Gaussian input, Z-matrix of N, CA and C with variables (Angstrom, degrees):
# hf/3-21g

backbone

0 1
 N
 C     1     B1
 C     2     B2     1     A1
 N     3     B3     2     A2     1     D1
 C     4     B4     3     A3     2     D2
 C     5     B5     4     A4     3     D3
 N     6     B6     5     A5     4     D4
 C     7     B7     6     A6     5     D5
 C     8     B8     7     A7     6     D6
 N     9     B9     8     A8     7     D7
 C    10    B10     9     A9     8     D8
 C    11    B11    10    A10     9     D9
 N    12    B12    11    A11    10    D10
 C    13    B13    12    A12    11    D11
 C    14    B14    13    A13    12    D12
 N    15    B15    14    A14    13    D13
 C    16    B16    15    A15    14    D14
 C    17    B17    16    A16    15    D15
 N    18    B18    17    A17    16    D16
 C    19    B19    18    A18    17    D17
 C    20    B20    19    A19    18    D18
 N    21    B21    20    A20    19    D19
 C    22    B22    21    A21    20    D20
 C    23    B23    22    A22    21    D21
 N    24    B24    23    A23    22    D22
 C    25    B25    24    A24    23    D23
 C    26    B26    25    A25    24    D24
 N    27    B27    26    A26    25    D25
 C    28    B28    27    A27    26    D26
 C    29    B29    28    A28    27    D27
 N    30    B30    29    A29    28    D28
 C    31    B31    30    A30    29    D29
 C    32    B32    31    A31    30    D30
 N    33    B33    32    A32    31    D31
 C    34    B34    33    A33    32    D32
 C    35    B35    34    A34    33    D33
 N    36    B36    35    A35    34    D34
 C    37    B37    36    A36    35    D35
 C    38    B38    37    A37    36    D36
 N    39    B39    38    A38    37    D37
 C    40    B40    39    A39    38    D38
 C    41    B41    40    A40    39    D39
 N    42    B42    41    A41    40    D40
 C    43    B43    42    A42    41    D41
 C    44    B44    43    A43    42    D42
 N    45    B45    44    A44    43    D43
 C    46    B46    45    A45    44    D44
 C    47    B47    46    A46    45    D45
 N    48    B48    47    A47    46    D46
 C    49    B49    48    A48    47    D47
 C    50    B50    49    A49    48    D48
 N    51    B51    50    A50    49    D49
 C    52    B52    51    A51    50    D50
 C    53    B53    52    A52    51    D51
 N    54    B54    53    A53    52    D52
 C    55    B55    54    A54    53    D53
 C    56    B56    55    A55    54    D54
 N    57    B57    56    A56    55    D55
 C    58    B58    57    A57    56    D56
 C    59    B59    58    A58    57    D57
 N    60    B60    59    A59    58    D58
 C    61    B61    60    A60    59    D59
 C    62    B62    61    A61    60    D60
 N    63    B63    62    A62    61    D61
 C    64    B64    63    A63    62    D62
 C    65    B65    64    A64    63    D63
 N    66    B66    65    A65    64    D64
 C    67    B67    66    A66    65    D65
 C    68    B68    67    A67    66    D66
 N    69    B69    68    A68    67    D67
 C    70    B70    69    A69    68    D68
 C    71    B71    70    A70    69    D69
 N    72    B72    71    A71    70    D70
 C    73    B73    72    A72    71    D71
 C    74    B74    73    A73    72    D72
 N    75    B75    74    A74    73    D73
 C    76    B76    75    A75    74    D74
 C    77    B77    76    A76    75    D75
 N    78    B78    77    A77    76    D76
 C    79    B79    78    A78    77    D77
 C    80    B80    79    A79    78    D78
 N    81    B81    80    A80    79    D79
 C    82    B82    81    A81    80    D80
 C    83    B83    82    A82    81    D81
 N    84    B84    83    A83    82    D82
 C    85    B85    84    A84    83    D83
 C    86    B86    85    A85    84    D84
 N    87    B87    86    A86    85    D85
 C    88    B88    87    A87    86    D86
 C    89    B89    88    A88    87    D87
 N    90    B90    89    A89    88    D88
 C    91    B91    90    A90    89    D89
 C    92    B92    91    A91    90    D90
 N    93    B93    92    A92    91    D91
 C    94    B94    93    A93    92    D92
 C    95    B95    94    A94    93    D93
 N    96    B96    95    A95    94    D94
 C    97    B97    96    A96    95    D95
 C    98    B98    97    A97    96    D96
 N    99    B99    98    A98    97    D97
 C   100   B100    99    A99    98    D98
 C   101   B101   100   A100    99    D99
 N   102   B102   101   A101   100   D100
 C   103   B103   102   A102   101   D101
 C   104   B104   103   A103   102   D102
 N   105   B105   104   A104   103   D103
 C   106   B106   105   A105   104   D104
 C   107   B107   106   A106   105   D105
 N   108   B108   107   A107   106   D106
 C   109   B109   108   A108   107   D107
 C   110   B110   109   A109   108   D108
 N   111   B111   110   A110   109   D109
 C   112   B112   111   A111   110   D110
 C   113   B113   112   A112   111   D111
 N   114   B114   113   A113   112   D112
 C   115   B115   114   A114   113   D113
 C   116   B116   115   A115   114   D114
 N   117   B117   116   A116   115   D115
 C   118   B118   117   A117   116   D116
 C   119   B119   118   A118   117   D117
 N   120   B120   119   A119   118   D118
 C   121   B121   120   A120   119   D119
 C   122   B122   121   A121   120   D120
 N   123   B123   122   A122   121   D121
 C   124   B124   123   A123   122   D122
 C   125   B125   124   A124   123   D123
 N   126   B126   125   A125   124   D124
 C   127   B127   126   A126   125   D125
 C   128   B128   127   A127   126   D126
 N   129   B129   128   A128   127   D127
 C   130   B130   129   A129   128   D128
 C   131   B131   130   A130   129   D129
 N   132   B132   131   A131   130   D130
 C   133   B133   132   A132   131   D131
 C   134   B134   133   A133   132   D132
 N   135   B135   134   A134   133   D133
 C   136   B136   135   A135   134   D134
 C   137   B137   136   A136   135   D135
 N   138   B138   137   A137   136   D136
 C   139   B139   138   A138   137   D137
 C   140   B140   139   A139   138   D138
 N   141   B141   140   A140   139   D139
 C   142   B142   141   A141   140   D140
 C   143   B143   142   A142   141   D141
 N   144   B144   143   A143   142   D142
 C   145   B145   144   A144   143   D143
 C   146   B146   145   A145   144   D144
 N   147   B147   146   A146   145   D145
 C   148   B148   147   A147   146   D146
 C   149   B149   148   A148   147   D147
 N   150   B150   149   A149   148   D148
 C   151   B151   150   A150   149   D149
 C   152   B152   151   A151   150   D150
 N   153   B153   152   A152   151   D151
 C   154   B154   153   A153   152   D152
 C   155   B155   154   A154   153   D153
 N   156   B156   155   A155   154   D154
 C   157   B157   156   A156   155   D155
 C   158   B158   157   A157   156   D156
 N   159   B159   158   A158   157   D157
 C   160   B160   159   A159   158   D158
 C   161   B161   160   A160   159   D159
 N   162   B162   161   A161   160   D160
 C   163   B163   162   A162   161   D161
 C   164   B164   163   A163   162   D162
 N   165   B165   164   A164   163   D163
 C   166   B166   165   A165   164   D164
 C   167   B167   166   A166   165   D165
 N   168   B168   167   A167   166   D166
 C   169   B169   168   A168   167   D167
 C   170   B170   169   A169   168   D168
 N   171   B171   170   A170   169   D169
 C   172   B172   171   A171   170   D170
 C   173   B173   172   A172   171   D171
 N   174   B174   173   A173   172   D172
 C   175   B175   174   A174   173   D173
 C   176   B176   175   A175   174   D174
 N   177   B177   176   A176   175   D175
 C   178   B178   177   A177   176   D176
 C   179   B179   178   A178   177   D177
 N   180   B180   179   A179   178   D178
 C   181   B181   180   A180   179   D179
 C   182   B182   181   A181   180   D180
 N   183   B183   182   A182   181   D181
 C   184   B184   183   A183   182   D182
 C   185   B185   184   A184   183   D183
 N   186   B186   185   A185   184   D184
 C   187   B187   186   A186   185   D185
 C   188   B188   187   A187   186   D186
 N   189   B189   188   A188   187   D187
 C   190   B190   189   A189   188   D188
 C   191   B191   190   A190   189   D189
 N   192   B192   191   A191   190   D190
 C   193   B193   192   A192   191   D191
 C   194   B194   193   A193   192   D192
 N   195   B195   194   A194   193   D193
 C   196   B196   195   A195   194   D194
 C   197   B197   196   A196   195   D195
 N   198   B198   197   A197   196   D196
 C   199   B199   198   A198   197   D197
 C   200   B200   199   A199   198   D198
 N   201   B201   200   A200   199   D199
 C   202   B202   201   A201   200   D200
 C   203   B203   202   A202   201   D201
 N   204   B204   203   A203   202   D202
 C   205   B205   204   A204   203   D203
 C   206   B206   205   A205   204   D204
 N   207   B207   206   A206   205   D205
 C   208   B208   207   A207   206   D206
 C   209   B209   208   A208   207   D207
 N   210   B210   209   A209   208   D208
 C   211   B211   210   A210   209   D209
 C   212   B212   211   A211   210   D210
 N   213   B213   212   A212   211   D211
 C   214   B214   213   A213   212   D212
 C   215   B215   214   A214   213   D213
 N   216   B216   215   A215   214   D214
 C   217   B217   216   A216   215   D215
 C   218   B218   217   A217   216   D216
 N   219   B219   218   A218   217   D217
 C   220   B220   219   A219   218   D218
 C   221   B221   220   A220   219   D219
 N   222   B222   221   A221   220   D220
 C   223   B223   222   A222   221   D221
 C   224   B224   223   A223   222   D222
 N   225   B225   224   A224   223   D223
 C   226   B226   225   A225   224   D224
 C   227   B227   226   A226   225   D225
 N   228   B228   227   A227   226   D226
 C   229   B229   228   A228   227   D227
 C   230   B230   229   A229   228   D228
 N   231   B231   230   A230   229   D229
 C   232   B232   231   A231   230   D230
 C   233   B233   232   A232   231   D231
 N   234   B234   233   A233   232   D232
 C   235   B235   234   A234   233   D233
 C   236   B236   235   A235   234   D234
 N   237   B237   236   A236   235   D235
 C   238   B238   237   A237   236   D236
 C   239   B239   238   A238   237   D237
 N   240   B240   239   A239   238   D238
 C   241   B241   240   A240   239   D239
 C   242   B242   241   A241   240   D240
 N   243   B243   242   A242   241   D241
 C   244   B244   243   A243   242   D242
 C   245   B245   244   A244   243   D243
 N   246   B246   245   A245   244   D244
 C   247   B247   246   A246   245   D245
 C   248   B248   247   A247   246   D246
 N   249   B249   248   A248   247   D247
 C   250   B250   249   A249   248   D248
 C   251   B251   250   A250   249   D249
 N   252   B252   251   A251   250   D250
 C   253   B253   252   A252   251   D251
 C   254   B254   253   A253   252   D252
 N   255   B255   254   A254   253   D253
 C   256   B256   255   A255   254   D254
 C   257   B257   256   A256   255   D255
 N   258   B258   257   A257   256   D256
 C   259   B259   258   A258   257   D257
 C   260   B260   259   A259   258   D258
 N   261   B261   260   A260   259   D259
 C   262   B262   261   A261   260   D260
 C   263   B263   262   A262   261   D261
 N   264   B264   263   A263   262   D262
 C   265   B265   264   A264   263   D263
 C   266   B266   265   A265   264   D264
 N   267   B267   266   A266   265   D265
 C   268   B268   267   A267   266   D266
 C   269   B269   268   A268   267   D267
 N   270   B270   269   A269   268   D268
 C   271   B271   270   A270   269   D269
 C   272   B272   271   A271   270   D270
 N   273   B273   272   A272   271   D271
 C   274   B274   273   A273   272   D272
 C   275   B275   274   A274   273   D273
 N   276   B276   275   A275   274   D274
 C   277   B277   276   A276   275   D275
 C   278   B278   277   A277   276   D276
 N   279   B279   278   A278   277   D277
 C   280   B280   279   A279   278   D278
 C   281   B281   280   A280   279   D279
 N   282   B282   281   A281   280   D280
 C   283   B283   282   A282   281   D281
 C   284   B284   283   A283   282   D282
 N   285   B285   284   A284   283   D283
 C   286   B286   285   A285   284   D284
 C   287   B287   286   A286   285   D285

   B1=1.5038
   B2=1.5239
   B3=1.2564
   B4=1.5265
   B5=1.4980
   B6=1.3235
   B7=1.5533
   B8=1.5606
   B9=1.3278
   B10=1.5143
   B11=1.5753
   B12=1.2895
   B13=1.4985
   B14=1.4886
   B15=1.2966
   B16=1.5142
   B17=1.4878
   B18=1.3282
   B19=1.4699
   B20=1.5372
   B21=1.3353
   B22=1.4788
   B23=1.5901
   B24=1.3027
   B25=1.4783
   B26=1.4910
   B27=1.2323
   B28=1.4935
   B29=1.5470
   B30=1.3449
   B31=1.5646
   B32=1.5482
   B33=1.4095
   B34=1.4739
   B35=1.4430
   B36=1.2557
   B37=1.3957
   B38=1.5253
   B39=1.3302
   B40=1.5754
   B41=1.4578
   B42=1.4336
   B43=1.4716
   B44=1.5507
   B45=1.3878
   B46=1.4082
   B47=1.4669
   B48=1.3277
   B49=1.5112
   B50=1.5259
   B51=1.2608
   B52=1.4877
   B53=1.6177
   B54=1.3496
   B55=1.4973
   B56=1.4795
   B57=1.2662
   B58=1.4692
   B59=1.5025
   B60=1.3187
   B61=1.4573
   B62=1.5825
   B63=1.2304
   B64=1.4752
   B65=1.4698
   B66=1.3510
   B67=1.4144
   B68=1.5383
   B69=1.3641
   B70=1.4279
   B71=1.5327
   B72=1.3271
   B73=1.5616
   B74=1.4640
   B75=1.3745
   B76=1.4141
   B77=1.5172
   B78=1.3641
   B79=1.4017
   B80=1.5135
   B81=1.3067
   B82=1.5441
   B83=1.5705
   B84=1.3941
   B85=1.5703
   B86=1.4876
   B87=1.4612
   B88=1.4387
   B89=1.4368
   B90=1.2459
   B91=1.4980
   B92=1.4916
   B93=1.3134
   B94=1.4083
   B95=1.4887
   B96=1.3270
   B97=1.4303
   B98=1.4330
   B99=1.3658
   B100=1.4748
   B101=1.6083
   B102=1.2761
   B103=1.4423
   B104=1.4747
   B105=1.2823
   B106=1.4589
   B107=1.5133
   B108=1.2494
   B109=1.4985
   B110=1.5436
   B111=1.3680
   B112=1.4932
   B113=1.4400
   B114=1.3057
   B115=1.4169
   B116=1.6027
   B117=1.2029
   B118=1.4565
   B119=1.5478
   B120=1.3233
   B121=1.4670
   B122=1.6215
   B123=1.2155
   B124=1.5146
   B125=1.5220
   B126=1.3644
   B127=1.4769
   B128=1.4878
   B129=1.3582
   B130=1.4742
   B131=1.4654
   B132=1.1801
   B133=1.4586
   B134=1.4851
   B135=1.3234
   B136=1.5084
   B137=1.5610
   B138=1.3475
   B139=1.3874
   B140=1.6518
   B141=1.3513
   B142=1.4086
   B143=1.5378
   B144=1.3826
   B145=1.4406
   B146=1.5948
   B147=1.3801
   B148=1.3346
   B149=1.4985
   B150=1.3567
   B151=1.4627
   B152=1.5161
   B153=1.2920
   B154=1.5010
   B155=1.4816
   B156=1.3825
   B157=1.4706
   B158=1.4226
   B159=1.3234
   B160=1.4228
   B161=1.5674
   B162=1.2519
   B163=1.4625
   B164=1.6139
   B165=1.2862
   B166=1.4699
   B167=1.4066
   B168=1.3874
   B169=1.4324
   B170=1.4920
   B171=1.3471
   B172=1.5385
   B173=1.5503
   B174=1.3711
   B175=1.5379
   B176=1.5196
   B177=1.3784
   B178=1.4804
   B179=1.5863
   B180=1.3862
   B181=1.4645
   B182=1.5576
   B183=1.2669
   B184=1.5851
   B185=1.3669
   B186=1.2933
   B187=1.5940
   B188=1.5428
   B189=1.3400
   B190=1.5180
   B191=1.4896
   B192=1.3231
   B193=1.4331
   B194=1.4395
   B195=1.3732
   B196=1.3656
   B197=1.5180
   B198=1.3501
   B199=1.4366
   B200=1.5352
   B201=1.3651
   B202=1.3604
   B203=1.5645
   B204=1.3142
   B205=1.5016
   B206=1.5260
   B207=1.3455
   B208=1.5523
   B209=1.5562
   B210=1.2414
   B211=1.4916
   B212=1.5159
   B213=1.3188
   B214=1.4692
   B215=1.5322
   B216=1.2660
   B217=1.5087
   B218=1.5285
   B219=1.3015
   B220=1.4367
   B221=1.5647
   B222=1.2343
   B223=1.5250
   B224=1.5729
   B225=1.3507
   B226=1.4657
   B227=1.5983
   B228=1.2721
   B229=1.4800
   B230=1.5364
   B231=1.3326
   B232=1.4149
   B233=1.5183
   B234=1.3658
   B235=1.4433
   B236=1.5233
   B237=1.3369
   B238=1.5828
   B239=1.5816
   B240=1.4075
   B241=1.4872
   B242=1.5932
   B243=1.2749
   B244=1.4070
   B245=1.6942
   B246=1.3641
   B247=1.3684
   B248=1.5203
   B249=1.3307
   B250=1.5241
   B251=1.3932
   B252=1.3896
   B253=1.5155
   B254=1.5358
   B255=1.2290
   B256=1.4639
   B257=1.5566
   B258=1.2933
   B259=1.4488
   B260=1.5778
   B261=1.3414
   B262=1.5399
   B263=1.4783
   B264=1.3748
   B265=1.5127
   B266=1.4945
   B267=1.3020
   B268=1.4399
   B269=1.5413
   B270=1.3406
   B271=1.3487
   B272=1.5978
   B273=1.3348
   B274=1.4719
   B275=1.5023
   B276=1.3641
   B277=1.4076
   B278=1.5684
   B279=1.2785
   B280=1.5320
   B281=1.5162
   B282=1.2376
   B283=1.5271
   B284=1.5408
   B285=1.2949
   B286=1.5123
   B287=1.4952
   A1=114.02
   A2=115.67
   A3=117.57
   A4=110.53
   A5=112.91
   A6=120.40
   A7=105.33
   A8=115.63
   A9=124.25
   A10=108.25
   A11=116.08
   A12=124.74
   A13=104.13
   A14=125.59
   A15=125.37
   A16=111.98
   A17=116.03
   A18=117.90
   A19=111.06
   A20=117.15
   A21=119.25
   A22=109.81
   A23=117.18
   A24=119.36
   A25=108.40
   A26=123.44
   A27=123.90
   A28=107.02
   A29=113.19
   A30=108.94
   A31=113.50
   A32=115.24
   A33=115.19
   A34=114.19
   A35=121.30
   A36=124.62
   A37=119.23
   A38=109.40
   A39=114.85
   A40=109.27
   A41=116.63
   A42=118.34
   A43=110.66
   A44=118.13
   A45=121.73
   A46=112.48
   A47=117.02
   A48=123.29
   A49=114.02
   A50=114.20
   A51=116.37
   A52=105.00
   A53=105.71
   A54=114.60
   A55=113.80
   A56=120.86
   A57=121.41
   A58=109.66
   A59=112.12
   A60=115.23
   A61=111.13
   A62=116.49
   A63=118.08
   A64=113.45
   A65=117.09
   A66=120.16
   A67=110.83
   A68=113.32
   A69=126.23
   A70=107.98
   A71=115.07
   A72=120.20
   A73=108.77
   A74=111.96
   A75=118.39
   A76=108.94
   A77=116.53
   A78=120.78
   A79=115.58
   A80=115.09
   A81=124.54
   A82=108.00
   A83=117.21
   A84=115.70
   A85=112.20
   A86=123.43
   A87=121.55
   A88=110.44
   A89=119.77
   A90=126.97
   A91=114.68
   A92=117.93
   A93=116.88
   A94=111.89
   A95=119.63
   A96=130.45
   A97=105.42
   A98=121.39
   A99=124.34
   A100=105.08
   A101=119.05
   A102=120.34
   A103=117.06
   A104=115.62
   A105=123.24
   A106=115.68
   A107=120.97
   A108=123.35
   A109=112.52
   A110=113.16
   A111=111.02
   A112=116.47
   A113=119.62
   A114=127.45
   A115=112.95
   A116=116.98
   A117=125.89
   A118=109.30
   A119=115.96
   A120=119.98
   A121=106.14
   A122=115.83
   A123=121.28
   A124=111.13
   A125=114.32
   A126=118.63
   A127=108.07
   A128=113.75
   A129=120.75
   A130=110.70
   A131=121.78
   A132=127.64
   A133=108.46
   A134=117.00
   A135=123.66
   A136=110.40
   A137=113.92
   A138=121.34
   A139=118.86
   A140=112.33
   A141=114.78
   A142=105.84
   A143=116.74
   A144=123.92
   A145=112.30
   A146=113.95
   A147=118.36
   A148=109.07
   A149=121.14
   A150=122.88
   A151=109.42
   A152=114.66
   A153=123.82
   A154=108.90
   A155=116.72
   A156=123.78
   A157=111.55
   A158=116.64
   A159=121.45
   A160=111.28
   A161=114.29
   A162=117.64
   A163=105.62
   A164=118.72
   A165=122.03
   A166=112.68
   A167=118.21
   A168=130.67
   A169=107.15
   A170=112.05
   A171=114.12
   A172=108.80
   A173=114.92
   A174=114.41
   A175=106.58
   A176=121.78
   A177=123.26
   A178=104.82
   A179=114.53
   A180=119.22
   A181=104.74
   A182=116.43
   A183=121.49
   A184=109.05
   A185=114.22
   A186=128.18
   A187=106.33
   A188=117.11
   A189=123.67
   A190=109.40
   A191=116.73
   A192=119.49
   A193=113.77
   A194=117.96
   A195=120.65
   A196=114.21
   A197=119.43
   A198=122.49
   A199=113.39
   A200=116.75
   A201=121.11
   A202=113.20
   A203=115.50
   A204=119.34
   A205=109.35
   A206=114.77
   A207=115.31
   A208=109.54
   A209=110.77
   A210=116.07
   A211=108.68
   A212=118.69
   A213=123.17
   A214=107.93
   A215=117.90
   A216=122.89
   A217=105.00
   A218=117.05
   A219=130.10
   A220=108.55
   A221=116.57
   A222=122.78
   A223=101.02
   A224=109.74
   A225=122.87
   A226=105.54
   A227=117.93
   A228=120.48
   A229=109.27
   A230=116.89
   A231=120.88
   A232=109.43
   A233=120.01
   A234=124.04
   A235=119.26
   A236=107.01
   A237=112.24
   A238=110.07
   A239=114.64
   A240=117.80
   A241=110.29
   A242=120.92
   A243=122.74
   A244=107.24
   A245=120.15
   A246=124.93
   A247=106.03
   A248=115.56
   A249=122.07
   A250=108.29
   A251=115.61
   A252=124.38
   A253=111.51
   A254=112.86
   A255=118.42
   A256=111.80
   A257=112.32
   A258=118.22
   A259=122.08
   A260=106.89
   A261=116.53
   A262=113.99
   A263=120.77
   A264=117.11
   A265=112.60
   A266=119.70
   A267=125.58
   A268=103.97
   A269=113.07
   A270=125.05
   A271=110.81
   A272=117.03
   A273=115.22
   A274=108.61
   A275=118.14
   A276=123.70
   A277=108.48
   A278=112.33
   A279=122.21
   A280=105.08
   A281=117.92
   A282=123.11
   A283=108.18
   A284=116.12
   A285=121.46
   A286=107.20
   D1=-37.21
   D2=-178.63
   D3=-69.54
   D4=-40.84
   D5=-176.46
   D6=-62.44
   D7=-40.74
   D8=-178.45
   D9=-60.35
   D10=-47.77
   D11=-175.48
   D12=-70.29
   D13=-41.03
   D14=174.96
   D15=-61.24
   D16=-44.78
   D17=-178.41
   D18=-68.27
   D19=-36.96
   D20=177.85
   D21=-64.79
   D22=-38.82
   D23=-177.56
   D24=-74.86
   D25=-31.05
   D26=179.30
   D27=-71.52
   D28=-38.59
   D29=179.35
   D30=-74.92
   D31=-31.72
   D32=171.94
   D33=-62.67
   D34=-43.39
   D35=175.84
   D36=-63.87
   D37=-32.09
   D38=174.04
   D39=-69.75
   D40=-40.76
   D41=-174.22
   D42=-72.01
   D43=-32.36
   D44=178.29
   D45=-67.36
   D46=-35.42
   D47=-173.83
   D48=-79.22
   D49=-18.19
   D50=-173.48
   D51=-71.33
   D52=134.87
   D53=171.32
   D54=-81.10
   D55=-177.56
   D56=173.05
   D57=-70.81
   D58=154.20
   D59=175.64
   D60=-124.85
   D61=150.57
   D62=179.56
   D63=87.06
   D64=-163.58
   D65=-173.53
   D66=-108.84
   D67=140.51
   D68=-179.58
   D69=-124.10
   D70=136.94
   D71=-178.37
   D72=-139.38
   D73=162.43
   D74=172.03
   D75=-87.56
   D76=173.17
   D77=-172.45
   D78=-57.47
   D79=-35.25
   D80=-178.06
   D81=-81.72
   D82=-6.62
   D83=-173.15
   D84=59.42
   D85=23.70
   D86=174.15
   D87=-91.69
   D88=-17.80
   D89=176.76
   D90=-117.49
   D91=120.14
   D92=-178.73
   D93=-136.98
   D94=139.80
   D95=-178.67
   D96=-120.34
   D97=122.16
   D98=177.52
   D99=-112.45
   D100=107.50
   D101=-179.38
   D102=-96.69
   D103=131.27
   D104=178.57
   D105=-103.68
   D106=155.45
   D107=-175.73
   D108=-60.15
   D109=-26.43
   D110=-173.79
   D111=-92.89
   D112=24.17
   D113=173.64
   D114=83.92
   D115=17.12
   D116=177.84
   D117=-104.01
   D118=145.91
   D119=-179.51
   D120=-139.80
   D121=132.69
   D122=165.64
   D123=-93.28
   D124=122.00
   D125=176.93
   D126=-107.86
   D127=128.69
   D128=177.08
   D129=-117.61
   D130=114.51
   D131=176.53
   D132=-113.40
   D133=117.51
   D134=174.48
   D135=42.14
   D136=45.84
   D137=177.74
   D138=82.16
   D139=-0.16
   D140=178.75
   D141=-100.99
   D142=125.59
   D143=-175.37
   D144=-100.54
   D145=136.44
   D146=179.70
   D147=-140.29
   D148=136.10
   D149=175.34
   D150=-93.31
   D151=138.82
   D152=-178.76
   D153=-137.86
   D154=-175.10
   D155=164.11
   D156=-130.49
   D157=164.28
   D158=-177.02
   D159=-142.15
   D160=155.12
   D161=178.19
   D162=-136.73
   D163=134.49
   D164=173.03
   D165=-105.31
   D166=125.72
   D167=177.29
   D168=-124.62
   D169=109.14
   D170=178.26
   D171=62.86
   D172=-126.32
   D173=-176.47
   D174=-101.94
   D175=22.32
   D176=-174.12
   D177=-119.92
   D178=123.59
   D179=173.17
   D180=-106.70
   D181=121.94
   D182=177.11
   D183=-109.60
   D184=126.44
   D185=179.62
   D186=-99.13
   D187=123.72
   D188=172.86
   D189=-113.62
   D190=122.95
   D191=168.19
   D192=-85.89
   D193=119.78
   D194=-174.16
   D195=-67.36
   D196=146.50
   D197=177.60
   D198=64.45
   D199=18.15
   D200=-179.52
   D201=-115.86
   D202=143.08
   D203=178.29
   D204=-82.86
   D205=-1.82
   D206=-178.64
   D207=-69.57
   D208=150.86
   D209=174.82
   D210=-67.23
   D211=155.00
   D212=174.57
   D213=-64.91
   D214=155.52
   D215=179.09
   D216=-112.38
   D217=124.67
   D218=-175.77
   D219=-102.15
   D220=130.95
   D221=176.42
   D222=-124.70
   D223=146.01
   D224=173.80
   D225=-101.21
   D226=129.04
   D227=171.53
   D228=-77.37
   D229=121.97
   D230=-178.47
   D231=-85.57
   D232=167.25
   D233=174.58
   D234=-54.76
   D235=-26.09
   D236=-177.85
   D237=-94.07
   D238=3.23
   D239=176.76
   D240=90.55
   D241=-3.10
   D242=177.72
   D243=-74.01
   D244=156.46
   D245=176.38
   D246=-103.09
   D247=123.50
   D248=175.58
   D249=-101.71
   D250=124.50
   D251=-174.69
   D252=-117.99
   D253=-174.83
   D254=-178.83
   D255=-68.79
   D256=156.77
   D257=-177.08
   D258=54.18
   D259=31.14
   D260=-179.55
   D261=78.94
   D262=7.48
   D263=179.11
   D264=-62.58
   D265=135.87
   D266=-179.93
   D267=-132.60
   D268=121.30
   D269=-176.50
   D270=-109.56
   D271=114.88
   D272=-179.47
   D273=-103.84
   D274=152.71
   D275=175.97
   D276=-60.14
   D277=136.22
   D278=179.55
   D279=-94.18
   D280=121.99
   D281=179.07
   D282=-77.81
   D283=134.83
   D284=-171.98
   D285=-73.94

């Protein structure tokens, strides 16, 4: 019983700590975030590409641009899997 409880807890923690995977974009496809499993994200804004990193804590995904004085960008993961950001930004998963 104890081993089963420990295994369930490990699986729950692993599921909670996973960040988004794949590409997310706004409705106009002008803003795209491509999340990798290693904590890296490629941000494309109107054709300009920038590499960044991200961390997921609970239902918040925070993107940090390295070497930038800009504040990190925080997204909330919605129940439908979209990322909700500042100023009403909504990023939906892009199907491959």
